[in-house]
DSSP file (Angstrom, degrees, kcal/mol; ACC not computed):
  #  RESIDUE AA STRUCTURE BP1 BP2  ACC     N-H-->O    O-->H-N    N-H-->O    O-->H-N    TCO  KAPPA ALPHA  PHI   PSI    X-CA   Y-CA   Z-CA
    1    1 A X              0   0    0      0, 0.0     3,-0.1     0, 0.0    68,-0.1   0.000 360.0 360.0 360.0 135.7   22.7   -2.0   -2.3
    2    2 A X        +     0   0    0      1,-0.2     2,-0.4    67,-0.1    67,-0.1   0.854 360.0  33.6 -78.0 -38.3   19.9    0.5   -2.8
    3    3 A X        -     0   0    0     28,-0.0     2,-1.1    66,-0.0    -1,-0.2  -0.951  66.0-133.8-130.9 143.6   21.1    2.2   -5.9
    4    4 A X        -     0   0    0     -2,-0.4     2,-0.5    22,-0.3    25,-0.1  -0.815  37.2-162.2 -87.0  95.5   23.1    1.3   -9.0
    5    5 A X        -     0   0    0     -2,-1.1     2,-0.0     4,-0.0    -2,-0.0  -0.730   8.2-136.1 -94.5 125.7   25.4    4.3   -9.0
    6    6 A X     >  -     0   0    0     -2,-0.5     4,-2.5     1,-0.1     5,-0.2  -0.342  22.7-114.0 -70.1 153.7   27.2    5.1  -12.2
    7    7 A X  H  > S+     0   0    0      1,-0.2     4,-2.4     2,-0.2     5,-0.2   0.874 118.9  54.8 -53.8 -36.7   30.9    6.0  -12.3
    8    8 A X  H  > S+     0   0    0      2,-0.2     4,-2.1     1,-0.2    -1,-0.2   0.918 108.8  46.6 -61.9 -45.0   29.9    9.5  -13.4
    9    9 A X  H  > S+     0   0    0      2,-0.2     4,-2.5     1,-0.2    -2,-0.2   0.906 112.1  50.8 -65.8 -42.0   27.6    9.9  -10.4
   10   10 A X  H  X S+     0   0    0     -4,-2.5     4,-2.3     1,-0.2    -2,-0.2   0.918 110.5  49.2 -64.1 -40.9   30.2    8.6   -8.0
   11   11 A X  H  X S+     0   0    0     -4,-2.4     4,-1.3     2,-0.2    -1,-0.2   0.878 109.7  52.5 -62.9 -39.0   32.8   11.1   -9.5
   12   12 A X  H  X S+     0   0    0     -4,-2.1     4,-1.2     1,-0.2    -2,-0.2   0.906 110.2  48.1 -63.4 -43.7   30.3   13.9   -9.1
   13   13 A X  H  < S+     0   0    0     -4,-2.5     3,-0.3     1,-0.2    -2,-0.2   0.887 108.7  52.8 -63.4 -40.9   29.7   13.0   -5.5
   14   14 A X  H  < S+     0   0    0     -4,-2.3    -1,-0.2     1,-0.2    -2,-0.2   0.761 108.7  51.7 -66.2 -27.3   33.5   12.8   -4.8
   15   15 A X  H  < S-     0   0    0     -4,-1.3     2,-0.3    -3,-0.2    -1,-0.2   0.706 127.4 -83.0 -83.3 -21.9   33.9   16.3   -6.3
   16   16 A X  S  < S+     0   0    0     -4,-1.2    -1,-0.2    -3,-0.3     2,-0.0  -0.965  87.8  18.9 157.1-138.7   31.1   17.8   -4.1
   17   17 A X        -     0   0    0     -2,-0.3     2,-0.4    -3,-0.1    -2,-0.1  -0.308  65.7-125.7 -69.1 148.3   27.3   18.0   -4.1
   18   18 A X        -     0   0    0     -5,-0.1     2,-0.2    -3,-0.0    -1,-0.1  -0.809  28.5-116.9 -90.4 130.8   25.2   15.6   -6.3
   19   19 A X     >  -     0   0    0     -2,-0.4     4,-1.9     1,-0.1     3,-0.5  -0.504  19.1-128.3 -67.8 136.0   22.8   17.4   -8.7
   20   20 A X  H  > S+     0   0    0      1,-0.2     4,-2.9     2,-0.2     5,-0.2   0.876 107.5  53.5 -54.5 -44.4   19.2   16.6   -7.8
   21   21 A X  H  > S+     0   0    0      1,-0.2     4,-2.3     2,-0.2    -1,-0.2   0.862 107.8  50.7 -63.7 -35.5   18.3   15.6  -11.4
   22   22 A X  H  > S+     0   0    0     -3,-0.5     4,-1.7     2,-0.2    -1,-0.2   0.880 111.7  47.7 -69.4 -36.8   21.3   13.2  -11.5
   23   23 A X  H  X S+     0   0    0     -4,-1.9     4,-2.8     2,-0.2    -2,-0.2   0.931 110.7  51.5 -67.0 -47.1   20.1   11.6   -8.3
   24   24 A X  H  X S+     0   0    0     -4,-2.9     4,-3.0     1,-0.2     5,-0.2   0.939 109.0  50.4 -55.8 -48.3   16.5   11.3   -9.5
   25   25 A X  H  X S+     0   0    0     -4,-2.3     4,-2.1     1,-0.2    -1,-0.2   0.877 111.5  48.4 -60.3 -37.1   17.7    9.6  -12.7
   26   26 A X  H  X S+     0   0    0     -4,-1.7     4,-2.6     2,-0.2   -22,-0.3   0.931 112.5  48.1 -68.4 -44.6   19.7    7.1  -10.6
   27   27 A X  H  X S+     0   0    0     -4,-2.8     4,-2.9     1,-0.2     8,-0.3   0.936 111.7  50.5 -61.3 -45.9   16.7    6.4   -8.3
   28   28 A X  H  < S+     0   0    0     -4,-3.0    -1,-0.2     1,-0.2    -2,-0.2   0.920 117.0  40.3 -59.8 -46.1   14.3    6.0  -11.4
   29   29 A X  H  < S+     0   0    0     -4,-2.1     3,-0.4    -5,-0.2    -1,-0.2   0.835 121.3  41.6 -72.5 -34.0   16.8    3.5  -13.0
   30   30 A X  H  < S+     0   0    0     -4,-2.6     2,-0.2     1,-0.2    -2,-0.2   0.848 127.8  27.4 -84.3 -37.4   17.8    1.6   -9.8
   31   31 A X     X  +     0   0    0     -4,-2.9     4,-2.7    -5,-0.3     5,-0.3  -0.496  69.1 159.8-124.1  60.9   14.3    1.4   -8.2
   32   32 A X  H  > S+     0   0    0     -3,-0.4     4,-2.5     1,-0.2     5,-0.2   0.839  74.1  51.0 -59.8 -36.0   11.8    1.4  -11.1
   33   33 A X  H  > S+     0   0    0      2,-0.2     4,-2.6     1,-0.2    -1,-0.2   0.961 114.1  43.5 -67.2 -47.2    8.9   -0.1   -9.2
   34   34 A X  H  > S+     0   0    0      2,-0.2     4,-2.0     1,-0.2     5,-0.2   0.930 117.0  46.3 -64.4 -43.9    9.1    2.4   -6.3
   35   35 A X  H  X S+     0   0    0     -4,-2.7     4,-2.2    -8,-0.3    -1,-0.2   0.927 115.0  48.1 -60.6 -45.3    9.6    5.4   -8.7
   36   36 A X  H  X S+     0   0    0     -4,-2.5     4,-2.6    -5,-0.3    -2,-0.2   0.873 109.6  51.8 -66.2 -38.1    6.8    4.2  -10.9
   37   37 A X  H  X S+     0   0    0     -4,-2.6     4,-2.7     2,-0.2     5,-0.2   0.916 110.9  46.8 -66.9 -42.9    4.4    3.7   -8.0
   38   38 A X  H  X S+     0   0    0     -4,-2.0     4,-2.5    -5,-0.2    -2,-0.2   0.920 113.6  50.0 -65.0 -42.5    5.1    7.3   -6.6
   39   39 A X  H  X S+     0   0    0     -4,-2.2     4,-2.0    -5,-0.2    -2,-0.2   0.919 113.3  46.0 -65.3 -42.8    4.6    8.6  -10.2
   40   40 A X  H  X S+     0   0    0     -4,-2.6     4,-2.0     2,-0.2    -2,-0.2   0.927 113.8  47.2 -65.8 -44.9    1.3    6.7  -10.6
   41   41 A X  H  X S+     0   0    0     -4,-2.7     4,-2.8     1,-0.2    -2,-0.2   0.893 110.0  53.8 -65.2 -38.7   -0.1    7.7   -7.2
   42   42 A X  H  X S+     0   0    0     -4,-2.5     4,-2.6    -5,-0.2     5,-0.2   0.938 109.1  49.1 -59.1 -46.0    0.9   11.3   -7.8
   43   43 A X  H  X S+     0   0    0     -4,-2.0     4,-1.7     1,-0.2    -2,-0.2   0.903 111.8  48.4 -60.1 -41.3   -1.1   11.2  -11.1
   44   44 A X  H  X S+     0   0    0     -4,-2.0     4,-1.4     2,-0.2    -1,-0.2   0.880 110.9  50.9 -66.6 -40.2   -4.1    9.7   -9.3
   45   45 A X  H  < S+     0   0    0     -4,-2.8     3,-0.4     1,-0.2    -2,-0.2   0.959 113.8  44.4 -61.6 -49.0   -3.9   12.3   -6.5
   46   46 A X  H  < S+     0   0    0     -4,-2.6    -1,-0.2     1,-0.2    -2,-0.2   0.777 114.2  49.2 -68.6 -25.5   -3.8   15.2   -9.0
   47   47 A X  H  < S+     0   0    0     -4,-1.7    -1,-0.2    -5,-0.2    -2,-0.2   0.725 111.6  54.1 -84.9 -19.8   -6.6   13.8  -11.2
   48   48 A X  S  < S-     0   0    0     -4,-1.4     5,-0.0    -3,-0.4    -3,-0.0  -0.236  76.2-124.7-106.7-167.7   -9.0   13.1   -8.3
   49   49 A X        +     0   0    0     -2,-0.1    -4,-0.1     3,-0.1    -3,-0.1   0.359  69.0 112.6-117.8  -0.9  -10.6   14.9   -5.4
   50   50 A X  S    S-     0   0    0      1,-0.1    -2,-0.1     2,-0.1     3,-0.1  -0.289  76.2-116.4 -74.6 160.4   -9.5   12.7   -2.5
   51   51 A X  S    S-     0   0    0      1,-0.1    49,-0.6    48,-0.1     2,-0.3   0.726  92.8  -2.4 -68.0 -23.0   -7.1   13.9    0.2
   52   52 A X  E     -A   99   0A   0     47,-0.1     2,-0.4    -8,-0.0    47,-0.2  -0.973  62.7-130.8-158.7 166.3   -4.5   11.3   -0.9
   53   53 A X  E     +A   98   0A   0     45,-1.9    45,-3.1    -2,-0.3     2,-0.3  -0.970  31.6 178.9-123.4 142.7   -3.9    8.3   -3.2
   54   54 A X  E     -A   97   0A   0     -2,-0.4     2,-0.5    43,-0.2    43,-0.2  -0.948  27.9-125.2-144.9 164.9   -2.6    5.1   -2.0
   55   55 A X        +     0   0    0     41,-2.2    41,-0.3    -2,-0.3    39,-0.1  -0.949  23.5 169.5-113.8 123.9   -1.6    1.5   -3.0
   56   56 A X        +     0   0    0     -2,-0.5     2,-0.6    39,-0.1    39,-0.1   0.381  49.4 103.1-108.3  -1.5   -3.2   -1.4   -1.3
   57   57 A X  S    S-     0   0    0     37,-0.1     2,-0.2     1,-0.0    -2,-0.0  -0.755  73.4-129.3 -90.2 115.6   -2.0   -4.1   -3.6
   58   58 A X        -     0   0    0     -2,-0.6     3,-0.1     1,-0.1    36,-0.1  -0.425  27.4-141.3 -63.3 130.7    0.9   -6.1   -2.2
   59   59 A X        -     0   0    0     -2,-0.2    -1,-0.1     1,-0.2     0, 0.0  -0.226  26.8 -81.9 -82.2 176.2    3.8   -6.2   -4.7
   60   60 A X     >  -     0   0    0      1,-0.1     4,-2.7    -2,-0.0     5,-0.2  -0.225  49.3 -98.8 -68.4 171.2    6.1   -9.0   -5.5
   61   61 A X  H  > S+     0   0    0      2,-0.2     4,-2.3     1,-0.2     5,-0.1   0.895 125.6  49.9 -61.7 -41.7    9.2   -9.6   -3.2
   62   62 A X  H  > S+     0   0    0      2,-0.2     4,-1.8     1,-0.2    -1,-0.2   0.942 113.9  45.0 -63.5 -48.3   11.5   -7.8   -5.7
   63   63 A X  H  > S+     0   0    0      1,-0.2     4,-2.5     2,-0.2    -2,-0.2   0.886 111.4  53.0 -60.0 -42.0    9.1   -4.8   -5.9
   64   64 A X  H  X S+     0   0    0     -4,-2.7     4,-3.0     1,-0.2     5,-0.2   0.909 106.5  53.4 -62.5 -41.6    8.6   -4.8   -2.1
   65   65 A X  H  X S+     0   0    0     -4,-2.3     4,-2.6     1,-0.2    -1,-0.2   0.901 108.3  50.0 -60.5 -40.6   12.3   -4.6   -1.7
   66   66 A X  H  X S+     0   0    0     -4,-1.8     4,-2.5     2,-0.2    -2,-0.2   0.935 112.1  47.5 -61.2 -43.4   12.6   -1.6   -4.0
   67   67 A X  H  X S+     0   0    0     -4,-2.5     4,-2.4     2,-0.2     5,-0.3   0.936 111.8  49.4 -65.1 -44.9    9.8    0.2   -2.1
   68   68 A X  H  X S+     0   0    0     -4,-3.0     4,-2.3     1,-0.2    -1,-0.2   0.938 112.8  48.5 -62.5 -45.0   11.4   -0.6    1.3
   69   69 A X  H  X S+     0   0    0     -4,-2.6     4,-0.7    -5,-0.2    -1,-0.2   0.901 112.5  48.7 -60.3 -41.3   14.8    0.7    0.0
   70   70 A X  H  < S+     0   0    0     -4,-2.5     7,-0.3    -5,-0.2    -1,-0.2   0.885 117.6  38.4 -65.2 -40.6   13.3    3.8   -1.3
   71   71 A X  H  < S+     0   0    0     -4,-2.4    -2,-0.2     1,-0.2    -1,-0.2   0.704 109.9  59.8 -87.9 -21.1   11.3    4.7    1.8
   72   72 A X  H  < S+     0   0    0     -4,-2.3     2,-0.6    -5,-0.3    -1,-0.2   0.669  93.3  76.7 -79.2 -15.0   13.9    3.7    4.3
   73   73 A X     X  -     0   0    0     -4,-0.7     4,-3.0    -5,-0.2     5,-0.3  -0.866  67.6-156.4 -99.4 116.7   16.5    6.1    2.9
   74   74 A X  H  > S+     0   0    0     -2,-0.6     4,-2.5     1,-0.2     5,-0.2   0.866  95.9  52.0 -54.4 -38.3   15.9    9.7    3.9
   75   75 A X  H  > S+     0   0    0      2,-0.2     4,-2.0     3,-0.2    -1,-0.2   0.928 114.4  40.0 -65.0 -45.9   17.8   10.9    0.8
   76   76 A X  H  > S+     0   0    0      2,-0.2     4,-2.6    -7,-0.2     5,-0.2   0.941 116.9  49.0 -70.3 -47.4   15.8    8.8   -1.6
   77   77 A X  H  X S+     0   0    0     -4,-3.0     4,-2.4    -7,-0.3    -2,-0.2   0.934 113.8  46.2 -56.9 -47.4   12.5    9.5    0.0
   78   78 A X  H  X S+     0   0    0     -4,-2.5     4,-2.6    -5,-0.3    -1,-0.2   0.881 109.8  54.7 -63.3 -39.1   13.2   13.2    0.1
   79   79 A X  H  X S+     0   0    0     -4,-2.0     4,-2.8    -5,-0.2    -1,-0.2   0.928 109.7  46.5 -55.9 -49.2   14.3   13.2   -3.5
   80   80 A X  H  X S+     0   0    0     -4,-2.6     4,-2.6     1,-0.2     5,-0.2   0.922 112.2  51.4 -65.1 -43.5   11.0   11.5   -4.6
   81   81 A X  H  X>S+     0   0    0     -4,-2.4     5,-1.5    -5,-0.2     4,-1.1   0.917 114.8  42.1 -62.1 -42.2    9.0   13.9   -2.5
   82   82 A X  H  <5S+     0   0    0     -4,-2.6    -2,-0.2     3,-0.2    -1,-0.2   0.922 114.1  51.0 -67.3 -43.3   10.7   16.9   -4.0
   83   83 A X  H  <5S+     0   0    0     -4,-2.8    -2,-0.2     1,-0.2    -1,-0.2   0.912 122.0  31.5 -59.9 -46.6   10.7   15.6   -7.5
   84   84 A X  H  <5S-     0   0    0     -4,-2.6    -1,-0.2    -5,-0.2    -2,-0.2   0.528 104.4-124.8 -94.3  -5.5    6.9   14.8   -7.5
   85   85 A X  T  <5S+     0   0    0     -4,-1.1    16,-0.9    -5,-0.2     2,-0.2   0.909  70.5 113.2  64.8  44.2    5.9   17.7   -5.2
   86   86 A X  E   < -B  100   0A   0     -5,-1.5     2,-0.4    -6,-0.2    -1,-0.2  -0.802  66.8-119.3-135.2 174.1    4.2   15.4   -2.7
   87   87 A X  E     -B   99   0A   0     12,-2.8    12,-3.0    -2,-0.2     2,-0.3  -0.990  30.8-145.7-116.2 131.6    4.5   14.1    0.8
   88   88 A X  E     -B   98   0A   0     -2,-0.4     2,-0.3    10,-0.2    10,-0.2  -0.735  15.5-175.8 -99.0 142.8    4.9   10.3    1.2
   89   89 A X  E     -B   97   0A   0      8,-2.0     8,-2.9    -2,-0.3     2,-0.4  -0.980   8.9-158.6-136.1 150.7    3.5    8.1    4.0
   90   90 A X  E     -B   96   0A   0     -2,-0.3     2,-0.3     6,-0.2     6,-0.2  -0.984  12.3-178.5-138.2 136.1    4.0    4.4    4.5
   91   91 A X  E >>  -B   95   0A   0      4,-2.0     4,-1.3    -2,-0.4     3,-1.0  -0.972  61.4 -24.2-129.3 149.6    2.4    1.5    6.3
   92   92 A X  T 34 S-     0   0    0     -2,-0.3    30,-0.1     1,-0.2    35,-0.0  -0.168 108.1 -51.1  51.8-136.6    3.4   -2.1    6.5
   93   93 A X  T 34 S+     0   0    0     33,-0.1    -1,-0.2    -3,-0.0   -25,-0.2   0.309 132.4  18.0-117.4   7.5    5.7   -3.1    3.6
   94   94 A X  T <4 S+     0   0    0     -3,-1.0     2,-1.4     1,-0.1    -2,-0.2   0.551  84.2 105.3-149.7 -21.5    3.6   -2.0    0.7
   95   95 A X  E  <  + B   0  91A   0     -4,-1.3    -4,-2.0   -39,-0.1     2,-0.4  -0.562  44.6 175.3 -82.1  95.4    0.9    0.5    1.4
   96   96 A X  E     - B   0  90A   0     -2,-1.4   -41,-2.2   -41,-0.3     2,-0.4  -0.808   9.6-166.2 -96.7 134.9    2.3    3.8    0.1
   97   97 A X  E     -AB  54  89A   0     -8,-2.9    -8,-2.0    -2,-0.4     2,-0.5  -0.951   8.0-151.5-120.3 145.9    0.2    7.0    0.2
   98   98 A X  E     +AB  53  88A   0    -45,-3.1   -45,-1.9    -2,-0.4     2,-0.3  -0.974  17.6 179.9-117.9 124.2    0.8   10.2   -1.6
   99   99 A X  E     -AB  52  87A   0    -12,-3.0   -12,-2.8    -2,-0.5   -47,-0.1  -0.819  39.3 -85.3-115.9 157.2   -0.4   13.5   -0.1
  100  100 A X  E >   - B   0  86A   0    -49,-0.6     3,-2.0    -2,-0.3   -14,-0.2  -0.280  46.2-108.1 -55.1 150.7   -0.1   17.0   -1.3
  101  101 A X  G >  S+     0   0    0    -16,-0.9     3,-0.6     1,-0.3   -15,-0.1   0.858 117.8  53.9 -48.0 -45.7    3.1   18.7   -0.3
  102  102 A X  G >  S+     0   0    0      1,-0.2     3,-0.6     2,-0.1    -1,-0.3   0.285  82.7  94.2 -79.0  10.6    1.4   21.0    2.2
  103  103 A X  G X   +     0   0    0     -3,-2.0     3,-2.2     1,-0.2     6,-0.3   0.376  43.8 109.0 -88.3   6.1   -0.3   18.1    4.0
  104  104 A X  G <  S+     0   0    0     -3,-0.6    -1,-0.2     1,-0.3    -2,-0.1   0.844  92.2  31.2 -52.6 -36.1    2.4   17.6    6.7
  105  105 A X  G <  S+     0   0    0     -3,-0.6    -1,-0.3     4,-0.0    -2,-0.1   0.200  94.8 125.6-107.9  16.3    0.0   18.9    9.3
  106  106 A X    <>  -     0   0    0     -3,-2.2     4,-2.2     1,-0.1     5,-0.1  -0.392  66.9-126.9 -79.3 155.4   -3.2   17.8    7.8
  107  107 A X  H  > S+     0   0    0      2,-0.2     4,-2.4     1,-0.2     5,-0.2   0.879 108.8  56.5 -63.1 -39.5   -5.8   15.7    9.6
  108  108 A X  H  > S+     0   0    0      2,-0.2     4,-2.3     1,-0.2    -1,-0.2   0.928 109.1  43.6 -60.1 -46.5   -5.8   13.1    6.7
  109  109 A X  H  > S+     0   0    0     -6,-0.3     4,-2.1     1,-0.2    -1,-0.2   0.898 111.9  53.9 -68.3 -39.0   -2.1   12.5    6.9
  110  110 A X  H  < S+     0   0    0     -4,-2.2     4,-0.2     1,-0.2    -2,-0.2   0.882 110.5  48.1 -59.7 -39.1   -2.3   12.3   10.8
  111  111 A X  H >< S+     0   0    0     -4,-2.4     3,-1.3     1,-0.2     6,-0.5   0.935 110.3  52.1 -64.0 -48.1   -5.1    9.6   10.4
  112  112 A X  H 3< S+     0   0    0     -4,-2.3    -2,-0.2     1,-0.3    -1,-0.2   0.858 115.1  39.0 -61.7 -39.7   -3.0    7.7    7.9
  113  113 A X  T 3< S+     0   0    0     -4,-2.1    -1,-0.3    -5,-0.1    -2,-0.2   0.292  92.2 117.3 -97.0   9.4    0.1    7.5   10.0
  114  114 A X  S <> S-     0   0    0     -3,-1.3     4,-2.1    -4,-0.2     5,-0.1  -0.380  76.5-117.3 -75.3 155.1   -1.7    6.9   13.3
  115  115 A X  H  > S+     0   0    0      1,-0.2     4,-2.8     2,-0.2     5,-0.2   0.874 115.9  57.6 -54.4 -37.7   -1.3    3.8   15.4
  116  116 A X  H  > S+     0   0    0      1,-0.2     4,-2.9     2,-0.2     5,-0.2   0.948 106.9  46.4 -59.7 -49.2   -5.0    3.1   14.9
  117  117 A X  H  > S+     0   0    0     -6,-0.5     4,-1.2     1,-0.2    -1,-0.2   0.878 112.0  52.0 -63.7 -36.3   -4.6    3.1   11.1
  118  118 A X  H  < S+     0   0    0     -4,-2.1     3,-0.3     2,-0.2    -1,-0.2   0.931 111.0  47.1 -60.3 -47.7   -1.5    0.9   11.3
  119  119 A X  H >< S+     0   0    0     -4,-2.8     3,-1.5     1,-0.2    -2,-0.2   0.912 111.4  50.3 -60.0 -44.4   -3.4   -1.6   13.5
  120  120 A X  H 3< S+     0   0    0     -4,-2.9    -1,-0.2     1,-0.3    -2,-0.2   0.714 104.2  60.1 -70.1 -16.7   -6.4   -1.7   11.2
  121  121 A X  T 3< S+     0   0    0     -4,-1.2    -1,-0.3    -3,-0.3     2,-0.2   0.344  84.9 108.2 -90.1   7.3   -4.1   -2.2    8.1
  122  122 A X    <   +     0   0    0     -3,-1.5     2,-0.3    -5,-0.1     3,-0.1  -0.544  37.3 163.6 -84.1 150.9   -2.7   -5.5    9.6
  123  123 A X    >   -     0   0    0     -2,-0.2     3,-1.4     1,-0.1     4,-0.3  -0.960  47.2-110.9-157.0 154.0   -3.6   -8.9    8.2
  124  124 A X  G >  S+     0   0    0     -2,-0.3     3,-1.2     1,-0.3     4,-0.3   0.838 114.4  57.7 -56.3 -35.9   -2.0  -12.3    8.7
  125  125 A X  G 3  S+     0   0    0      1,-0.2    -1,-0.3     2,-0.1     3,-0.2   0.691 109.2  46.2 -69.7 -17.2   -0.7  -12.5    5.1
  126  126 A X  G X  S+     0   0    0     -3,-1.4     3,-1.3     1,-0.1    -1,-0.2   0.298  82.1 102.2-106.6   8.3    1.2   -9.3    5.6
  127  127 A X  T <  S+     0   0    0     -3,-1.2    -1,-0.1    -4,-0.3    -2,-0.1   0.901  91.5  30.6 -58.4 -44.1    2.7  -10.3    8.9
  128  128 A X  T 3         0   0    0     -4,-0.3    -1,-0.3     1,-0.2    -2,-0.1  -0.027 360.0 360.0-106.4  28.9    6.2  -11.2    7.6
  129  129 A X    <         0   0    0     -3,-1.3    -1,-0.2   -65,-0.0    -2,-0.1   0.491 360.0 360.0 -78.3 360.0    6.3   -8.8    4.6
């Protein structure tokens, strides 16, 4: 299960639309590593001058699971992008990059998500991540 959904949030969903702030709160509580990593990288992006901020440190298996669950869900990924005002890009099982929101058509994002970048980011220790 990706999220620990409270009875209140479930009832809200059963009544109709889920409020974004309630969903963000659930994502933060259920996937603290993934949420925290996006928050940290967003801070690095805004504090620096680079086109993007990324994480190259492989996490623990538990943390990796959180990151995969967050990024494999369009709803969770979109929620994080809207909440932090960024565009997320992902390689392998751990390398998350945060780009400015308007970067969807940028050369930097295109390079990051290219097959070449994916191939260059491979290593034997990450083969089964």
